[in-house]
C-alpha positions in Angstrom: 41.3 10.8 -40.8 39.7 7.7 -42.4 42.2 7.7 -45.0 45.0 7.0 -42.5 43.1 3.9 -41.3 42.7 2.6 -44.7 46.6 3.3 -45.5 47.6 1.4 -42.3 45.3 -1.6 -42.8 46.5 -1.8 -46.3 50.2 -1.7 -45.3 49.6 -4.0 -42.6 47.8 -6.6 -44.8 50.7 -6.4 -47.4 53.4 -6.7 -44.6 51.3 -9.9 -43.5 51.2 -11.1 -47.0 55.2 -10.9 -47.5 55.6 -12.8 -44.0 53.4 -15.5 -45.0 55.1 -15.9 -48.4 58.4 -15.7 -47.2 57.2 -18.7 -44.4 54.9 -20.6 -47.1 56.6 -20.6 -50.4 60.3 -21.9 -50.6 60.9 -19.8 -53.6 60.4 -16.5 -52.0 63.9 -15.2 -50.8 64.9 -13.0 -48.2 65.0 -10.2 -51.0 61.2 -9.5 -51.2 61.4 -9.0 -47.0 64.4 -6.5 -47.6 62.6 -4.6 -50.4 59.4 -4.5 -48.6 61.5 -3.1 -45.5 63.0 -0.5 -48.0 59.8 0.5 -49.0 58.3 0.8 -45.7 61.3 2.8 -44.5 61.1 5.3 -47.3 57.3 5.6 -46.4 58.1 6.4 -42.8 60.9 8.8 -43.9 58.7 10.6 -46.0 56.1 10.7 -43.4 58.6 12.2 -40.7 59.5 14.7 -43.2 56.3 15.9 -45.0 53.9 15.8 -42.0 55.4 18.5 -39.9 55.9 20.5 -43.0 52.1 20.3 -43.7 51.3 21.0 -40.2 53.5 24.2 -40.5 51.8 25.3 -43.7 48.2 24.6 -42.2 49.2 26.1 -38.9 52.0 28.4 -38.6 51.8 28.7 -34.7 52.5 25.0 -34.4 55.9 25.5 -36.4 57.7 25.3 -33.0 56.6 21.8 -31.9 57.2 20.4 -35.5 60.3 22.0 -35.8 61.3 20.9 -32.2 60.7 17.3 -33.2 63.1 17.5 -36.4 65.7 19.4 -34.3 65.8 16.7 -31.7 66.1 14.1 -34.1 69.1 15.9 -35.8 70.6 16.5 -32.4 70.4 12.7 -31.8 71.8 12.0 -35.2 74.5 14.4 -34.5 75.4 13.1 -31.3 75.5 9.4 -32.8 77.9 10.6 -35.2 80.5 11.9 -32.8 80.1 8.7 -30.8 80.5 6.6 -34.0 84.1 5.4 -34.7 84.2 3.7 -38.0 86.3 1.0 -36.8 86.6 -2.3 -39.2 84.5 -5.0 -38.4 86.3 -8.4 -38.3 84.1 -11.5 -38.5 85.4 -15.2 -39.2 84.2 -15.1 -42.8 85.5 -11.5 -43.7 86.5 -8.0 -42.9 84.5 -5.0 -43.3 87.1 -1.8 -43.6 85.1 0.8 -45.6 85.1 3.7 -43.2 82.0 5.2 -44.6 79.9 2.4 -44.1 80.9 1.3 -40.7 80.6 4.6 -39.5 77.0 4.9 -41.2 76.1 1.7 -39.2 77.3 3.0 -36.0 75.7 6.1 -36.4 72.3 4.2 -37.1 72.8 1.7 -34.2 73.4 4.6 -31.8 70.4 6.5 -32.7 68.2 3.4 -32.7 69.6 2.5 -29.2 69.1 6.0 -27.8 65.3 6.2 -29.0 65.0 2.7 -27.9 66.0 3.8 -24.3 64.1 6.9 -24.9 60.8 5.1 -25.7 61.2 2.6 -22.7 61.8 5.7 -20.3 58.7 7.6 -21.6 56.7 4.5 -21.3 57.7 4.0 -17.8 57.2 7.6 -16.8 53.6 7.6 -18.2 52.7 4.3 -16.4 54.4 5.8 -13.0 52.9 8.9 -13.6 49.3 7.4 -14.3 49.6 4.8 -11.3 49.8 8.3 -8.9 46.8 9.9 -10.4 
């Protein structure tokens, strides 16, 4: 597990450097931060898909737990998809009316809201449970 610690520190150092370059050097644009965000998102998605698959291969009995996590994510995204309207977004400068992108943005926002609320609920539950032990 030492390699995970090394990878974590390398990613943290690169992120700090990217943020530092953004604030210190005027010529570094927002594109650098966006590209680094896309890279980090790609790494996260790859980990979400690969690590449960590796766990299933190494220990087939743990397949239910790994597949349960992926199933929960699929259900949340599916529910978010049914809630997403895809209505045009009108701003003072322009109108965003492409139904694909507005629906995709709605799905992402609803999914993020759900997992944010779930995270807060789990943290509160854990703290309250530990207080009564």
